[in-house]
C-alpha positions as CSV (number, residue, x, y, z in Angstrom):
1,M,45.3,100.0,186.0
2,G,47.7,100.6,183.2
3,L,45.0,99.9,180.7
4,I,42.8,102.6,182.2
5,Y,45.7,105.1,182.1
6,F,46.3,104.2,178.4
7,I,42.6,104.7,177.5
8,L,42.4,108.1,179.4
9,C,45.6,109.3,177.8
10,A,44.4,108.3,174.4
11,Y,41.1,110.0,174.9
12,G,42.7,113.2,176.1
13,L,45.1,113.4,173.2
14,T,42.4,112.5,170.7
15,Q,40.1,115.2,172.1
16,I,42.9,117.8,171.8
17,L,43.8,116.8,168.2
18,A,40.1,116.5,167.0
19,Y,38.6,119.5,168.8
20,G,41.3,121.7,170.3
21,S,41.7,125.2,169.1
22,V,45.4,124.7,168.7
23,F,44.8,122.8,165.4
24,R,41.9,125.0,164.2
25,K,43.8,126.4,161.3
26,I,44.9,123.1,159.8
27,R,41.9,121.0,160.7
28,P,39.6,122.1,157.9
29,K,42.4,121.3,155.3
30,H,42.7,117.7,156.4
31,H,39.7,115.4,156.8
32,F,41.7,113.1,159.1
33,F,41.5,115.7,161.9
34,H,37.7,115.6,161.9
35,C,37.4,112.0,162.9
36,P,38.0,110.9,166.5
37,M,38.0,107.3,165.4
38,C,40.8,107.8,162.9
39,I,42.9,110.1,165.1
40,G,42.2,107.7,168.0
41,F,43.8,104.8,166.2
42,W,47.0,106.7,165.5
43,V,47.1,108.2,169.0
44,G,47.0,104.6,170.3
45,V,49.9,103.6,168.0
46,F,51.8,106.7,169.1
47,L,51.3,105.9,172.8
48,V,52.5,102.3,172.4
49,G,55.6,103.7,170.7
50,I,56.4,106.0,173.5
51,N,55.3,103.8,176.4
52,R,59.0,103.1,177.3
53,Y,59.2,106.7,178.4
54,T,56.4,106.6,180.9
55,E,55.5,104.6,184.0
56,L,51.8,104.9,183.5
57,F,51.5,101.9,181.2
58,T,54.0,99.4,179.8
59,Y,53.5,97.2,176.7
60,D,55.9,95.2,174.6
61,N,56.7,96.9,171.3
62,N,55.4,94.4,168.8
63,I,53.2,94.7,165.8
64,V,50.3,93.0,167.5
65,N,50.3,95.4,170.4
66,Y,50.4,98.3,168.0
67,L,47.4,97.0,166.1
68,L,45.3,96.0,169.1
69,L,46.0,99.0,171.3
70,G,45.5,101.3,168.3
71,C,42.1,99.7,167.8
72,L,41.3,99.9,171.5
73,S,42.3,103.6,171.5
74,S,40.2,104.3,168.4
75,G,37.0,102.6,169.8
76,T,37.2,104.0,173.3
77,S,38.2,107.5,172.1
78,Y,35.3,107.6,169.7
79,V,32.8,106.4,172.3
80,L,34.1,108.9,174.9
81,C,34.1,111.8,172.4
82,K,30.4,111.0,171.6
83,L,29.5,110.7,175.2
84,F,31.2,113.8,176.6
85,G,31.5,117.4,175.2
86,D,32.5,120.8,176.5
87,N,29.3,121.1,178.5
88,G,29.5,117.6,180.1
89,V,27.5,114.6,179.1
90,K,25.9,114.9,175.7
91,Y,22.3,113.8,175.4
92,D,19.8,114.0,172.6
93,I,16.2,113.3,173.2
94,N,14.3,112.3,170.1
95,V,10.8,111.5,171.3
96,K,8.3,110.8,168.5
């Protein structure tokens, strides 16, 4: 269950950083803020770093966990950001 909480926290924080109006003024200046995959990695690293302050998930603080959970956060945040938008599930019908 801790892994599900980790993924949902990572997705939520990535969504806020990538698309939230709070960062609208600085987002155009920095390409990093346009990429949910890039932000997702660093969000995962951040969450592993602060996991001792929460009971939602618990991971050992070692370099392998930082790397693996950063990659997990990046991939799942990217997929979830591509699947869901402000109006619900995103879909694109390209019938030729």
